[in-house]
N, C-alpha and C positions, 0 to 999 in steps of 0.2 A: 661322855654326852646319853649315850645309850645302852641301858642297862637288861640286860636279857637272860630271867632267870628261871629254869626247872619247867620252860614254856609246853605243856601238851597240849594239842590241836587235830583237828581234822574235819571230815564229814559226816555228818550221823553216826553211823556207827562204825566209820573206820576210822581206826587212829593213826594220824599221819607222823605227827610228832609226838617224841617222845622224851620227854625233860630235857629239852636241846635250851642251854646258856651262852652265852657269848654276851663282848662287853667291845662297843667302838666309842673310841674317844674321839675328842675335837680334832678337826684337821686331818686326819687318819682317811686311806683308803681301805676300806677291809672289806673282804671277800668271802663270798661263800660257796667253795664247788663240792660238787657230786654227782654221782649217774643220773639219767632222768628217772624219776619216781621218787628220788632219795628227801625229797620233802624241800626242796631249796624255792618255789613257788609259793606251797603254804606257807613257811615263814615269814616270808615277806607280804602275805594277804594280809597273816594275823598281825604283822606291826602294825600296818595301813589298818587295820579293823572289818578288813571284808571277810574276814573269816574270824569265827570269837573260840578265844584259847576255852578250853576245859577246864586247866590249872596251870598255873606260873605267876611269874611278873612279867611284863613290860616296863619300863622307868625312861623317859626323855628327859633331860633335864630334873631328873627326880621327882616328876610327874607321874602317876600312873596311869598309860594310856588303857588300857585293858576296858574300862567302864566309854569310854571315849568313842564316839561314832565316827567314821570316813574324815568329815569335813572337818570335823574338829582336829583332827590330827594333824590336818596340811593345814589346819589356819597354827597349829605348834610351829611348824617349818620341816613338815615332814610331808616329801612328796616323792612319787614311785613315778619312773618311767617304765609303762609295761611292757611286758613280751610282745612282742609282734604290732609295737607302736601306737594301736589303737586310737589311730585319729579321725577326722571327723571329715570322712573324704571329701563331702558336695560344698564344704566351708571353704574357703582360701585359705592359704599361709598365715594371708594376716589375722584371719578370723582364729584361727587352732592355737595362733599364739595370745590371743588375748584372750582364749580363754583361760588360760592356765596362769591369767594374772587374776582372776574371778575372787578370791578372798579379798574381804575391803584393804587387807594392810596392804598385799600387792595392787591394787587396783590405785591405790593414791599415786605411786609413781611407776606404773606402765609406759611410760612417755621412756622414760629415762631406761627401765629395766629392758626397753626394747632398742634402744639404740645400741645399750652394753651388749644383748643378746645377738642383734646383727653383727656385732663386731667381730665376735666369733665366729658364726656362720654367715661367712659372702655372700654363698650360694645360695642359702637361703632368702637374705636378702634380697638375690636378682630374681624372686618367685615370687614375691609376696603376695601377687595378687589370681596365680593361681591356684584352679583345686588341688586340695593335699591328695584327692585320690589318682591326680595325672602323673603321680612323681615316682621317682623307681625307690625301691627299698630304702638303699643310701642316703637319696635324700630325703625320705620321710621319717628316718632312722632320727635324722639332723633335726629335723621338725621337733621330733617326740621331745628330744633332748631340749631342745628351745624351749616348750612347752611347761618342761616342767623346770627351767630357771626362771621362769616369768613368774614364776610361784613365790621368788624370793626365797626358796628353801633354806635353812642350815643343816638339814640332812636331804643328800638328794642321794636315791635306789633306784637303781638299773637292774633289769630283771631279762639275763640273755639279748644284750644291746647289741651284738656280735651276728645274731641267727639270721640266716640266708643272704646274706652280705658277702659278696668278693675278698680273698683274700687281702688285698690291698686297701680297701676298703674296711677289713678290718683292723688292719694299722691302724687307719686314720680314725676311727671310732677311739682307739685306744687312748692317741693322743689325745685325742678331744676330751676323753674322763681326767687324762694329768691334768689339760688345760683347768675345767672345770675343780680339779681339789686344790690349782694351785691358786685359783681365782681368790682360795676361802670357804669352800663348798665342802662340808664331811659327807662321802662316797660309801656307800654300803651298794656292794655289787655283786651278782651273782652269772655266774657263767656256765656256762659246758668248757668254752677254749680254755683249758688248763692253763698252759704255756701262758697266754700271753696276759692272763690274768691275774695269776702269780707272779710275773711280771714285773706290773705296775702295782699291786697293792702293796700296802705298807703291812698289815698280817691278814692271815688266812684260815680259816676255818673247813675241815672238811666233813661232810653231813652225809652219814650212810645208814640206809634205812630208819631215817627219823631222828639220828640221833647222832651226835656231834665224836667222832673218833680222834682227830687229828687238829692242834695246831700249832701256830708256829710265825713265822717272818714268812714274808713270802719267800723269800732264797730259800729257808729253810723246808717249806713244802715242796719246791723244787726240788732238792737235793734229795727230799726222802724217799728210800728206796720204795716203799708202797706206793706212796702216789703216782713215783715215775716208772713203778710198775700196772698199776689198775688202772691210769687216767694219761698217760704220755705213752705208753706201749713200751718200755722200754724199760 
């Protein structure tokens, strides 16, 4: 579904990604793990058209994405749940969800999609009339995921979904990601919580200093000595 080859990107004169290559197949949960500053979020922003690549290629179902604007990439079926939720705090939960169905193809079926999303997130359903800014961090993350699902994406990208959540909510968040994948949406996940993300992922890539240094199944990377030493503390 997604094929990235020799991707180089950064900000002004600062090069962050140096020849990054990886694949995401339909139906998978694929994760990119790495330390702060490794280039994980830059990879996602480049994929979504927010950061422009200086070289390389990004193909989604054989279509080159580098020439597309962010809204065009969303229309093709790629949606990101950004780090920090990025909700509209003075809009209601319902209004935030409807914003997720802004693209024409999703707008046609927003009623059906809303019912499906609220079935997954009953707590969100209970708070539809509340302002998004009045919710707890965990509730806001659920709304952010629900809003991403309203776009009816084929590839849903998560950027640090467990950031700032309590251990119990972290467990719930990864259960939700599994549920999203089980319903047929392909998932690309960036997370600092390496243990949980490798448990849920079919495959993973380790990104260090803007370069992919390791790849394997989630189980293989969990047992890799370098990963255990660098990211799991043992």
